[in-house]
SEDRENFI-190548 format. One record per atom (N, C-alpha, C): x, y, z; residue number from 1; residue in one letter; atom name. Coordinates in Angstrom, 1 decimal. Example, Ala and Ser with C-alpha at 12.3 -4.5 7.8 and 13.67 -1.06 7.14 Angstrom:
// SEDRENFI-190548
        X        Y        Z     n   res   atom
     13.2     -5.7      7.8     1     A      N
     12.3     -4.5      7.8     1     A     CA
     13.2     -3.3      7.8     1     A      C
     12.8     -2.2      7.1     2     S      N
     13.7     -1.1      7.1     2     S     CA
     12.9      0.0      7.9     2     S      C
//
This chain:
// SEDRENFI-190548
        X        Y        Z     n   res   atom
      0.8     -1.2      0.0     1     M      N
      0.0      0.0      0.0     1     M     CA
      0.9      1.3      0.0     1     M      C
      0.5      2.2     -0.9     2     I      N
      1.3      3.4     -0.9     2     I     CA
      0.6      4.5     -0.1     2     I      C
      1.3      5.0      0.9     3     V      N
      0.7      6.0      1.8     3     V     CA
      1.3      7.4      1.6     3     V      C
      0.5      8.4      1.4     4     L      N
      0.9      9.8      1.3     4     L     CA
      0.7     10.3      2.7     4     L      C
      1.8     10.7      3.4     5     A      N
      1.8     11.3      4.7     5     A     CA
      2.1     12.8      4.7     5     A      C
      1.3     13.5      5.5     6     L      N
      1.4     15.0      5.6     6     L     CA
      1.6     15.4      7.0     6     L      C
      2.4     16.4      7.2     7     D      N
      2.5     17.0      8.6     7     D     CA
      2.6     18.5      8.5     7     D      C
      1.7     19.2      9.1     8     T      N
      1.7     20.7      9.2     8     T     CA
      1.3     21.1     10.6     8     T      C
      1.5     20.2     11.5     9     A      N
      1.0     20.5     12.9     9     A     CA
      2.0     21.3     13.7     9     A      C
      3.2     21.5     13.3    10     G      N
      4.2     22.2     14.0    10     G     CA
      5.0     23.2     13.2    10     G      C
      6.2     23.4     13.4    11     V      N
      7.0     24.4     12.7    11     V     CA
      7.5     23.9     11.3    11     V      C
      7.4     22.5     11.2    12     D      N
      7.8     21.9      9.9    12     D     CA
      6.6     21.8      9.0    12     D      C
      6.9     21.8      7.7    13     C      N
      5.9     21.4      6.7    13     C     CA
      6.5     20.2      5.9    13     C      C
      5.9     19.0      6.0    14     A      N
      6.5     17.8      5.6    14     A     CA
      5.5     16.9      4.9    14     A      C
      6.1     16.1      4.0    15     A      N
      5.3     15.1      3.3    15     A     CA
      6.2     13.9      3.0    15     A      C
      5.6     12.7      2.8    16     A      N
      6.3     11.5      2.4    16     A     CA
      5.4     10.6      1.7    16     A      C
      6.1      9.7      0.8    17     L      N
      5.4      8.6      0.2    17     L     CA
      6.0      7.3      0.8    17     L      C
      5.2      6.4      1.2    18     Y      N
      5.7      5.2      1.9    18     Y     CA
      5.0      4.0      1.3    18     Y      C
      5.8      3.0      1.0    19     D      N
      5.3      1.7      0.5    19     D     CA
      5.3      0.7      1.7    19     D      C
      4.1      0.4      2.2    20     S      N
      4.0     -0.4      3.4    20     S     CA
      4.4     -1.9      3.1    20     S      C
      4.2     -2.3      1.9    21     G      N
      4.6     -3.7      1.5    21     G     CA
      6.1     -3.9      1.6    21     G      C
      6.9     -2.9      1.3    22     R      N
      8.3     -3.1      1.3    22     R     CA
      8.9     -2.4      2.6    22     R      C
      8.1     -1.7      3.4    23     D      N
      8.5     -0.9      4.5    23     D     CA
      9.6      0.0      4.0    23     D      C
      9.3      0.8      3.0    24     A      N
     10.3      1.7      2.3    24     A     CA
      9.7      3.1      2.1    24     A      C
     10.4      4.1      2.5    25     V      N
     10.1      5.5      2.2    25     V     CA
     10.5      5.8      0.8    25     V      C
      9.6      6.1     -0.1    26     L      N
      9.9      6.3     -1.5    26     L     CA
     10.4      7.7     -1.7    26     L      C
     10.0      8.6     -0.9    27     G      N
     10.4     10.0     -1.0    27     G     CA
      9.9     10.8      0.2    27     G      C
     10.6     11.8      0.6    28     E      N
     10.2     12.6      1.7    28     E     CA
     10.9     14.0      1.6    28     E      C
     10.1     15.0      2.1    29     A      N
     10.7     16.3      2.2    29     A     CA
     10.1     17.0      3.4    29     A      C
     10.9     17.9      4.0    30     S      N
     10.5     18.6      5.2    30     S     CA
     11.2     19.9      5.2    30     S      C
     10.5     21.0      5.4    31     D      N
     11.1     22.4      5.5    31     D     CA
     10.6     23.0      6.8    31     D      C
     11.6     23.6      7.5    32     L      N
     11.3     24.3      8.7    32     L     CA
     10.8     25.7      8.3    32     L      C
      9.5     26.0      8.5    33     I      N
      8.9     27.2      8.0    33     I     CA
      8.2     28.0      9.1    33     I      C
      7.8     27.4     10.2    34     G      N
      7.1     28.2     11.2    34     G     CA
      5.7     28.4     10.9    34     G      C
      5.4     29.3      9.9    35     K      N
      4.1     29.6      9.5    35     K     CA
      4.0     29.5      8.0    35     K      C
      2.8     29.6      7.4    36     G      N
      2.6     29.6      6.0    36     G     CA
      2.5     28.2      5.4    36     G      C
      1.9     27.2      6.2    37     H      N
      1.8     25.9      5.7    37     H     CA
      0.9     25.8      4.4    37     H      C
     -0.1     26.6      4.4    38     A      N
     -1.1     26.5      3.3    38     A     CA
     -0.4     26.8      1.9    38     A      C
      0.5     27.8      2.0    39     E      N
      1.2     28.2      0.8    39     E     CA
      2.4     27.2      0.4    39     E      C
      2.8     26.5      1.3    40     H      N
      4.0     25.7      1.2    40     H     CA
      3.8     24.2      0.9    40     H      C
      2.6     23.7      1.3    41     L      N
      2.4     22.3      1.4    41     L     CA
      2.4     21.6      0.0    41     L      C
      1.7     22.2     -1.0    42     M      N
      1.7     21.6     -2.3    42     M     CA
      3.0     21.5     -3.0    42     M      C
      3.9     22.5     -2.7    43     G      N
      5.3     22.4     -3.3    43     G     CA
      6.0     21.3     -2.6    43     G      C
      5.8     21.1     -1.3    44     I      N
      6.5     19.9     -0.7    44     I     CA
      6.0     18.6     -1.3    44     I      C
      4.7     18.5     -1.5    45     I      N
      4.2     17.2     -2.1    45     I     CA
      4.7     17.0     -3.5    45     I      C
      4.8     18.1     -4.3    46     D      N
      5.4     17.9     -5.6    46     D     CA
      6.8     17.4     -5.5    46     D      C
      7.6     17.9     -4.6    47     R      N
      9.0     17.5     -4.4    47     R     CA
      9.1     16.0     -4.1    47     R      C
      8.2     15.5     -3.2    48     V      N
      8.1     14.1     -2.8    48     V     CA
      7.7     13.2     -4.0    48     V      C
      6.8     13.7     -4.8    49     L      N
      6.3     12.9     -6.0    49     L     CA
      7.5     12.8     -7.0    49     L      C
      8.2     13.8     -7.1    50     K      N
      9.4     13.8     -8.1    50     K     CA
     10.4     12.8     -7.6    50     K      C
     10.7     12.9     -6.3    51     Q      N
     11.7     12.0     -5.7    51     Q     CA
     11.3     10.5     -5.9    51     Q      C
     10.1     10.2     -5.7    52     A      N
      9.6      8.9     -5.9    52     A     CA
      9.3      8.5     -7.3    52     A      C
      9.3      9.5     -8.2    53     D      N
      8.9      9.2     -9.6    53     D     CA
      7.5      8.6     -9.7    53     D      C
      6.6      9.2     -9.0    54     M      N
      5.2      8.7     -8.9    54     M     CA
      4.2      9.8     -9.2    54     M      C
      3.0      9.5     -9.4    55     K      N
      1.9     10.4     -9.6    55     K     CA
      1.1     10.4     -8.3    55     K      C
      0.4     11.5     -8.0    56     L      N
     -0.4     11.5     -6.8    56     L     CA
     -1.5     10.5     -6.9    56     L      C
     -2.0     10.2     -8.1    57     A      N
     -3.1      9.2     -8.2    57     A     CA
     -2.7      7.8     -7.8    57     A      C
     -1.4      7.5     -7.6    58     M      N
     -0.9      6.2     -7.2    58     M     CA
     -1.0      6.0     -5.7    58     M      C
     -1.3      7.1     -4.9    59     A      N
     -1.5      6.9     -3.5    59     A     CA
     -2.7      6.1     -3.2    59     A      C
     -2.6      5.3     -2.2    60     E      N
     -3.8      4.4     -1.8    60     E     CA
     -4.3      4.8     -0.4    60     E      C
     -3.7      5.7      0.3    61     R      N
     -4.1      6.1      1.6    61     R     CA
     -3.4      7.4      1.9    61     R      C
     -4.1      8.3      2.6    62     V      N
     -3.5      9.6      3.1    62     V     CA
     -3.5      9.6      4.6    62     V      C
     -2.3      9.9      5.2    63     A      N
     -2.2     10.0      6.7    63     A     CA
     -1.8     11.4      7.0    63     A      C
     -2.3     12.0      8.0    64     V      N
     -2.0     13.4      8.4    64     V     CA
     -2.0     13.5      9.9    64     V      C
     -1.0     14.4     10.3    65     T      N
     -1.0     14.7     11.8    65     T     CA
     -2.2     15.6     12.1    65     T      C
     -2.8     15.3     13.2    66     I      N
     -4.1     16.0     13.6    66     I     CA
     -3.9     16.8     14.9    66     I      C
     -2.7     16.8     15.4    67     G      N
     -2.5     17.6     16.7    67     G     CA
     -2.3     16.7     17.9    67     G      C
     -2.1     17.3     19.0    68     P      N
     -2.1     18.8     19.3    68     P     CA
     -0.9     19.5     18.6    68     P      C
     -1.1     20.7     18.4    69     G      N
      0.0     21.5     17.7    69     G     CA
     -0.6     22.9     17.3    69     G      C
     -0.1     23.3     16.2    70     S      N
     -0.5     24.6     15.6    70     S     CA
     -1.9     24.6     15.2    70     S      C
     -2.7     25.5     15.8    71     F      N
     -4.1     25.6     15.5    71     F     CA
     -4.4     25.7     14.0    71     F      C
     -3.8     26.7     13.3    72     T      N
     -4.0     26.9     11.9    72     T     CA
     -3.3     25.8     11.0    72     T      C
     -2.1     25.4     11.4    73     G      N
     -1.4     24.4     10.6    73     G     CA
     -2.1     23.1     10.6    73     G      C
     -2.7     22.7     11.7    74     I      N
     -3.5     21.4     11.7    74     I     CA
     -4.7     21.5     10.8    74     I      C
     -5.4     22.6     10.8    75     R      N
     -6.5     22.8      9.9    75     R     CA
     -6.1     22.7      8.4    75     R      C
     -4.9     23.2      8.1    76     V      N
     -4.4     23.1      6.7    76     V     CA
     -4.1     21.7      6.3    76     V      C
     -3.4     20.9      7.2    77     G      N
     -3.1     19.6      6.8    77     G     CA
     -4.3     18.7      6.7    77     G      C
     -5.3     18.8      7.7    78     V      N
     -6.5     18.0      7.7    78     V     CA
     -7.3     18.3      6.5    78     V      C
     -7.5     19.5      6.1    79     A      N
     -8.3     19.9      5.0    79     A     CA
     -7.6     19.3      3.7    79     A      C
     -6.3     19.4      3.6    80     A      N
     -5.6     18.9      2.4    80     A     CA
     -5.8     17.3      2.3    80     A      C
     -5.6     16.7      3.4    81     A      N
     -5.7     15.2      3.5    81     A     CA
     -7.2     14.8      3.1    81     A      C
     -8.1     15.4      3.6    82     R      N
     -9.5     15.0      3.3    82     R     CA
     -9.9     15.4      1.9    82     R      C
     -9.3     16.5      1.3    83     G      N
     -9.5     16.8     -0.1    83     G     CA
     -8.9     15.8     -1.0    83     G      C
     -7.7     15.3     -0.7    84     F      N
     -7.0     14.3     -1.5    84     F     CA
     -7.8     13.0     -1.4    84     F      C
     -8.3     12.6     -0.2    85     G      N
     -9.0     11.4      0.0    85     G     CA
    -10.3     11.4     -0.9    85     G      C
    -11.0     12.6     -0.9    86     L      N
    -12.2     12.7     -1.7    86     L     CA
    -11.9     12.6     -3.2    86     L      C
    -10.9     13.3     -3.6    87     A      N
    -10.6     13.4     -5.0    87     A     CA
    -10.1     12.1     -5.6    87     A      C
     -9.3     11.3     -4.8    88     L      N
     -8.7     10.1     -5.2    88     L     CA
     -9.6      8.9     -4.8    88     L      C
    -10.6      9.1     -4.0    89     N      N
    -11.5      8.0     -3.5    89     N     CA
    -10.6      7.0     -2.7    89     N      C
     -9.8      7.5     -1.8    90     I      N
     -9.0      6.6     -1.0    90     I     CA
     -9.2      7.0      0.5    90     I      C
     -8.9      6.0      1.4    91     P      N
     -9.1      6.3      2.9    91     P     CA
     -8.1      7.4      3.4    91     P      C
     -8.5      8.1      4.4    92     T      N
     -7.7      9.1      5.1    92     T     CA
     -7.7      8.7      6.6    92     T      C
     -6.5      8.9      7.2    93     V      N
     -6.4      8.6      8.6    93     V     CA
     -5.7      9.7      9.3    93     V      C
     -6.0      9.9     10.6    94     G      N
     -5.4     10.9     11.4    94     G     CA
     -4.4     10.3     12.4    94     G      C
     -3.2     10.9     12.5    95     I      N
     -2.2     10.4     13.5    95     I     CA
     -1.9     11.6     14.4    95     I      C
     -1.9     11.3     15.7    96     T      N
     -1.7     12.4     16.6    96     T     CA
     -0.2     12.7     16.7    96     T      C
      0.2     13.9     17.1    97     T      N
      1.6     14.3     17.2    97     T     CA
      2.2     13.6     18.4    97     T      C
      1.4     13.3     19.5    98     L      N
      1.9     12.6     20.7    98     L     CA
      2.3     11.2     20.4    98     L      C
      1.4     10.5     19.6    99     E      N
      1.8      9.1     19.3    99     E     CA
      3.0      9.0     18.3    99     E      C
      3.1     10.1     17.5   100     T      N
      4.3     10.1     16.6   100     T     CA
      5.6     10.3     17.4   100     T      C
      5.5     11.3     18.4   101     M      N
      6.7     11.5     19.2   101     M     CA
      7.1     10.2     20.0   101     M      C
      6.0      9.5     20.5   102     A      N
      6.3      8.3     21.3   102     A     CA
      6.9      7.2     20.4   102     A      C
      6.4      7.1     19.2   103     A      N
      7.0      6.1     18.3   103     A     CA
      8.4      6.4     18.0   103     A      C
      8.7      7.7     17.8   104     A      N
     10.1      8.1     17.5   104     A     CA
     11.0      7.8     18.7   104     A      C
     10.5      8.0     19.9   105     Q      N
     11.3      7.7     21.1   105     Q     CA
     11.5      6.2     21.2   105     Q      C
     10.5      5.4     20.9   106     R      N
     10.7      3.9     21.0   106     R     CA
     11.7      3.4     20.1   106     R      C
     12.0      4.0     19.0   107     E      N
     13.0      3.6     18.1   107     E     CA
     14.4      3.8     18.7   107     E      C
     14.5      4.8     19.6   108     K      N
     15.8      5.0     20.3   108     K     CA
     15.9      4.1     21.6   108     K      C
     14.8      3.9     22.2   109     T      N
     14.8      3.1     23.5   109     T     CA
     13.7      2.0     23.4   109     T      C
     14.0      0.9     22.6   110     P      N
     13.0     -0.1     22.5   110     P     CA
     12.6     -0.8     23.8   110     P      C
     11.5     -1.3     23.9   111     S      N
     11.0     -2.1     25.1   111     S     CA
     10.8     -1.2     26.3   111     S      C
     10.6      0.1     26.1   112     R      N
     10.4      1.0     27.2   112     R     CA
      9.1      1.8     27.0   112     R      C
      8.3      1.9     28.0   113     P      N
      7.1      2.8     27.9   113     P     CA
      7.6      4.3     27.6   113     P      C
      6.7      5.0     27.1   114     V      N
      7.1      6.4     26.7   114     V     CA
      5.9      7.4     27.2   114     V      C
      6.4      8.5     27.8   115     L      N
      5.5      9.6     28.1   115     L     CA
      5.8     10.7     27.1   115     L      C
      4.8     11.0     26.3   116     A      N
      4.9     12.1     25.3   116     A     CA
      4.4     13.4     26.0   116     A      C
      5.2     14.5     26.0   117     A      N
      4.8     15.7     26.8   117     A     CA
      5.2     16.9     26.0   117     A      C
      4.3     17.7     25.6   118     M      N
      4.5     18.9     24.9   118     M     CA
      4.2     20.1     25.8   118     M      C
      5.2     21.1     25.8   119     D      N
      4.9     22.3     26.5   119     D     CA
      3.9     23.2     25.8   119     D      C
      2.7     23.3     26.4   120     A      N
      1.6     24.0     25.7   120     A     CA
      1.6     25.5     26.1   120     A      C
      2.6     25.9     26.9   121     K      N
      2.7     27.3     27.4   121     K     CA
      1.5     27.6     28.4   121     K      C
      1.5     28.7     28.9   122     R      N
      0.4     29.2     29.8   122     R     CA
      0.2     28.2     31.0   122     R      C
      1.3     27.6     31.4   123     G      N
      1.2     26.7     32.6   123     G     CA
      0.6     25.4     32.3   123     G      C
      0.5     24.9     31.0   124     E      N
     -0.1     23.7     30.7   124     E     CA
      0.8     22.8     29.9   124     E      C
      0.6     21.5     30.0   125     I      N
      1.3     20.5     29.2   125     I     CA
      0.4     19.5     28.5   125     I      C
      0.6     19.2     27.3   126     Y      N
     -0.1     18.2     26.6   126     Y     CA
      0.6     16.9     26.9   126     Y      C
     -0.2     15.9     27.3   127     L      N
      0.4     14.7     27.9   127     L     CA
     -0.3     13.4     27.4   127     L      C
      0.4     12.4     27.1   128     Q      N
     -0.1     11.0     26.9   128     Q     CA
      0.9     10.0     27.1   128     Q      C
      0.6      8.9     27.7   129     S      N
      1.6      7.8     27.9   129     S     CA
      1.2      6.6     27.0   129     S      C
      2.3      5.9     26.7   130     F      N
      2.2      4.7     25.8   130     F     CA
      3.0      3.6     26.4   130     F      C
      2.5      2.3     26.1   131     S      N
      3.2      1.1     26.6   131     S     CA
      4.4      0.9     25.7   131     S      C
      5.3     -0.1     26.1   132     A      N
      6.5     -0.4     25.3   132     A     CA
      6.2     -0.9     23.9   132     A      C
      5.0     -1.4     23.7   133     D      N
      4.6     -1.9     22.3   133     D     CA
      3.7     -0.8     21.6   133     D      C
      3.6      0.4     22.1   134     G      N
      3.0      1.5     21.4   134     G     CA
      1.5      1.7     21.7   134     G      C
      0.9      0.9     22.6   135     L      N
     -0.5      1.1     22.9   135     L     CA
     -0.7      2.3     23.8   135     L      C
     -1.7      3.1     23.5   136     A      N
     -2.0      4.2     24.4   136     A     CA
     -2.5      3.8     25.7   136     A      C
     -1.9      4.3     26.8   137     L      N
     -2.3      3.9     28.1   137     L     CA
     -3.4      4.8     28.7   137     L      C
     -3.6      6.0     28.1   138     D      N
     -4.6      7.0     28.5   138     D     CA
     -4.9      7.9     27.3   138     D      C
     -5.8      8.8     27.5   139     E      N
     -6.2      9.7     26.5   139     E     CA
     -5.2     11.0     26.4   139     E      C
     -5.0     11.6     25.2   140     P      N
     -4.3     12.8     25.2   140     P     CA
     -5.1     13.9     26.0   140     P      C
     -4.3     14.7     26.7   141     R      N
     -5.0     15.7     27.6   141     R     CA
     -4.1     16.9     27.9   141     R      C
     -4.7     18.0     28.2   142     A      N
     -4.0     19.2     28.7   142     A     CA
     -4.1     19.2     30.2   142     A      C
     -3.0     19.3     30.9   143     V      N
     -3.0     19.3     32.3   143     V     CA
     -2.0     20.4     32.8   143     V      C
     -2.1     20.8     34.0   144     T      N
     -1.2     21.8     34.6   144     T     CA
      0.2     21.2     34.7   144     T      C
      1.2     22.1     34.8   145     V      N
      2.5     21.6     35.0   145     V     CA
      2.7     20.8     36.2   145     V      C
      2.0     21.2     37.3   146     E      N
      2.1     20.5     38.6   146     E     CA
      1.4     19.1     38.4   146     E      C
      0.3     19.0     37.7   147     E      N
     -0.3     17.7     37.5   147     E     CA
      0.6     16.8     36.7   147     E      C
      1.2     17.3     35.6   148     A      N
      2.1     16.6     34.8   148     A     CA
      3.3     16.1     35.6   148     A      C
      3.8     16.9     36.4   149     Q      N
      5.0     16.6     37.2   149     Q     CA
      4.7     15.4     38.2   149     Q      C
      3.5     15.5     38.7   150     A      N
      3.0     14.4     39.6   150     A     CA
      2.9     13.1     38.9   150     A      C
      2.3     13.2     37.7   151     F      N
      2.2     12.0     36.9   151     F     CA
      3.5     11.4     36.5   151     F      C
      4.4     12.3     36.0   152     A      N
      5.7     11.8     35.6   152     A     CA
      6.6     11.2     36.7   152     A      C
      6.4     11.7     37.9   153     A      N
      7.1     11.2     39.0   153     A     CA
      6.8      9.7     39.3   153     A      C
      5.7      9.2     38.9   154     N      N
      5.3      7.8     39.1   154     N     CA
      5.3      7.0     37.8   154     N      C
      5.9      7.6     36.7   155     F      N
      5.9      7.0     35.4   155     F     CA
      7.3      6.3     35.2   155     F      C
      7.2      5.0     35.0   156     D      N
      8.5      4.2     34.8   156     D     CA
      8.7      4.0     33.3   156     D      C
      9.4      5.0     32.7   157     G      N
      9.6      4.9     31.3   157     G     CA
     10.4      6.1     30.8   157     G      C
     10.4      6.3     29.5   158     E      N
     11.1      7.5     28.9   158     E     CA
     10.1      8.6     28.8   158     E      C
     10.7      9.8     28.8   159     I      N
      9.9     11.1     28.6   159     I     CA
     10.5     11.7     27.3   159     I      C
      9.6     12.2     26.4   160     T      N
     10.0     12.8     25.2   160     T     CA
      9.1     14.1     25.0   160     T      C
      9.7     15.1     24.3   161     G      N
      8.9     16.3     23.9   161     G     CA
      9.5     17.5     24.6   161     G      C
      8.9     18.6     24.2   162     S      N
      9.4     19.9     24.7   162     S     CA
      9.2     20.2     26.2   162     S      C
      8.3     19.4     26.8   163     A      N
      8.0     19.6     28.2   163     A     CA
      9.0     18.7     29.1   163     A      C
      9.9     18.0     28.5   164     T      N
     10.8     17.1     29.2   164     T     CA
     11.5     17.8     30.3   164     T      C
     12.1     19.0     30.1   165     P      N
     12.8     19.7     31.1   165     P     CA
     12.0     20.1     32.3   165     P      C
     10.7     20.3     32.1   166     L      N
      9.7     20.6     33.2   166     L     CA
      9.4     19.4     34.0   166     L      C
      9.5     18.2     33.4   167     L      N
      9.1     17.0     34.1   167     L     CA
     10.4     16.2     34.6   167     L      C
     11.5     16.5     34.1   168     K      N
     12.7     15.8     34.4   168     K     CA
     13.9     16.8     34.6   168     K      C
     14.0     17.3     35.8   169     P      N
     14.9     18.5     36.0   169     P     CA
     16.4     18.2     35.6   169     P      C
     16.8     17.0     35.5   170     N      N
     18.2     16.7     35.1   170     N     CA
     18.3     16.4     33.6   170     N      C
     17.3     16.7     32.9   171     A      N
     17.3     16.4     31.4   171     A     CA
     18.3     17.3     30.7   171     A      C
     19.1     16.7     29.8   172     T      N
     20.1     17.4     29.0   172     T     CA
     19.8     17.3     27.5   172     T      C
     20.4     18.1     26.7   173     G      N
     20.2     18.0     25.3   173     G     CA
     19.0     18.8     24.8   173     G      C
     18.7     18.6     23.5   174     E      N
     17.5     19.3     22.9   174     E     CA
     16.3     18.5     23.1   174     E      C
     15.2     19.2     23.3   175     H      N
     13.9     18.5     23.5   175     H     CA
     12.8     19.2     22.7   175     H      C
     13.1     19.5     21.5   176     A      N
     12.0     20.1     20.7   176     A     CA
     11.0     19.1     20.2   176     A      C
      9.8     19.5     20.0   177     N      N
      8.8     18.6     19.5   177     N     CA
      9.1     18.3     18.0   177     N      C
      9.3     17.0     17.7   178     K      N
      9.6     16.6     16.4   178     K     CA
      8.6     15.5     16.0   178     K      C
      8.1     15.6     14.7   179     F      N
      7.1     14.6     14.2   179     F     CA
      7.6     14.0     12.9   179     F      C
      8.6     13.1     13.0   180     P      N
      9.2     12.6     11.8   180     P     CA
      8.2     12.1     10.8   180     P      C
      8.3     12.6      9.6   181     I      N
      7.2     12.3      8.6   181     I     CA
      7.3     10.8      8.2   181     I      C
      8.4     10.2      8.3   182     S      N
      8.5      8.7      7.9   182     S     CA
      7.7      7.9      9.0   182     S      C
      7.7      8.4     10.2   183     I      N
      7.0      7.7     11.3   183     I     CA
      5.5      7.9     11.1   183     I      C
      5.1      9.1     10.8   184     V      N
      3.7      9.4     10.5   184     V     CA
      3.2      8.5      9.4   184     V      C
      4.0      8.3      8.4   185     A      N
      3.6      7.4      7.3   185     A     CA
      3.4      5.9      7.8   185     A      C
      4.4      5.4      8.6   186     R      N
      4.3      4.1      9.1   186     R     CA
      3.1      3.9     10.0   186     R      C
      2.9      4.9     10.8   187     L      N
      1.7      4.8     11.7   187     L     CA
      0.4      4.9     10.9   187     L      C
      0.4      5.7      9.8   188     G      N
     -0.7      5.8      9.0   188     G     CA
     -1.1      4.5      8.2   188     G      C
      0.0      3.8      7.9   189     A      N
     -0.2      2.5      7.2   189     A     CA
     -0.9      1.5      8.1   189     A      C
     -0.6      1.5      9.4   190     A      N
     -1.1      0.6     10.4   190     A     CA
     -2.4      1.0     11.0   190     A      C
     -2.8      2.3     10.8   191     A      N
     -4.1      2.8     11.4   191     A     CA
     -5.3      2.2     10.8   191     A      C
     -6.4      2.2     11.5   192     D      N
     -7.7      1.7     11.1   192     D     CA
     -8.4      2.8     10.3   192     D      C
     -8.6      2.6      9.0   193     P      N
     -9.3      3.6      8.2   193     P     CA
    -10.8      3.7      8.6   193     P      C
    -11.3      2.7      9.3   194     G      N
    -12.7      2.7      9.7   194     G     CA
    -13.0      3.5     10.9   194     G      C
    -12.0      4.1     11.4   195     S      N
    -12.2      5.0     12.7   195     S     CA
    -12.7      6.3     12.3   195     S      C
    -13.0      6.6     11.1   196     G      N
    -13.6      7.9     10.7   196     G     CA
    -12.6      8.8     10.1   196     G      C
    -13.1      9.9      9.4   197     K      N
    -12.2     10.8      8.7   197     K     CA
    -11.4     11.6      9.8   197     K      C
    -10.2     12.0      9.4   198     P      N
     -9.4     12.7     10.4   198     P     CA
    -10.0     14.1     10.7   198     P      C
     -9.9     14.5     11.9   199     K      N
    -10.3     15.8     12.3   199     K     CA
     -9.3     16.4     13.3   199     K      C
     -9.2     17.7     13.4   200     P      N
     -8.2     18.3     14.3   200     P     CA
     -8.4     17.9     15.8   200     P      C
     -7.3     17.6     16.4   201     L      N
     -7.3     17.3     17.9   201     L     CA
     -6.8     18.5     18.6   201     L      C
     -7.8     19.3     19.1   202     Y      N
     -7.5     20.5     19.9   202     Y     CA
     -7.8     20.2     21.4   202     Y      C
     -6.7     20.3     22.2   203     L      N
     -6.9     20.1     23.6   203     L     CA
     -7.3     21.3     24.4   203     L      C
     -7.3     22.5     23.7   204     R      N
     -7.9     23.7     24.3   204     R     CA
     -8.2     24.6     23.1   204     R      C
     -9.0     25.7     23.4   205     G      N
     -9.4     26.6     22.3   205     G     CA
     -8.3     27.4     21.7   205     G      C
     -8.6     28.1     20.6   206     P      N
     -7.5     28.9     20.0   206     P     CA
     -7.2     30.1     20.8   206     P      C
     -5.9     30.6     20.7   207     D      N
     -5.5     31.7     21.4   207     D     CA
     -6.2     33.0     20.9   207     D      C
     -6.5     33.1     19.6   208     A      N
     -7.1     34.3     19.1   208     A     CA
     -8.6     34.1     19.1   208     A      C
     -9.3     35.0     19.8   209     K      N
    -10.8     34.9     19.9   209     K     CA
    -11.4     36.3     19.5   209     K      C
    -12.6     36.2     18.9   210     P      N
    -13.2     37.5     18.5   210     P     CA
    -13.5     38.4     19.7   210     P      C
    -13.4     39.7     19.5   211     Q      N
    -13.7     40.6     20.6   211     Q     CA
    -15.2     40.7     20.9   211     Q      C
    -15.6     40.6     22.1   212     A      N
    -17.0     40.7     22.5   212     A     CA
    -17.5     42.1     22.1   212     A      C
    -18.7     42.1     21.6   213     G      N
    -19.4     43.4     21.3   213     G     CA
    -19.0     44.0     19.9   213     G      C
    -18.2     43.2     19.1   214     F      N
    -17.8     43.7     17.8   214     F     CA
    -18.3     42.7     16.7   214     F      C
    -19.3     42.0     17.0   215     A      N
    -19.9     41.1     15.9   215     A     CA
    -20.6     41.9     14.9   215     A      C
    -20.4     41.4     13.6   216     I      N
    -21.1     42.1     12.5   216     I     CA
    -22.4     41.5     12.3   216     I      C
    -23.5     42.3     12.2   217     A      N
    -24.8     41.8     12.1   217     A     CA
    -25.0     41.2     10.7   217     A      C
    -25.7     40.0     10.7   218     R      N
    -26.0     39.3      9.4   218     R     CA
    -27.2     40.0      8.7   218     R      C
    -27.1     40.0      7.4   219     V      N
    -28.2     40.6      6.7   219     V     CA
    -28.8     39.6      5.7   219     V      C
//
């Protein structure tokens, strides 16, 4: 099965083509852009198609990161994935950024449970734990730093993500949130397409909200 994987949930804009039958990444591209995913994504996909020497119509499934992450970026990726799925009449699946981070960590430390923890700012952490074989042990959630620290203190496993220094005071090295597109593709190949179309996973509301009292009357 050929999987087209997309990631616009963070500061990267990435895509990959993956052949699950051969467990081979046929092409991948990722640019660190911060913002502007909508303008950048199609160019990234074109680069991947050229690398793989394939046409978009050859994709048999689309996988996309659904968050938590950038509010606008997630919407861009999910809309693109669902559009491709509709146009090509193929299944689309959503992959969370937390499960992607955990899977990436398990490649470094096999046979160890993983706690994926993203610094959500404003005193909150996005958190989810996974068993050594990748099964989710709880639901993704937004908790206070204090609640996350209490949970981490009793967690026997690895911690990954930007919130690591908040949960593990002796942590060293870089702890940026990374969602490797090759891992998104592999998780997408294994996901159940019967679970429904991908939709954004927002663990809290958007930072930008309309000002009260300034609504425009409908005519």
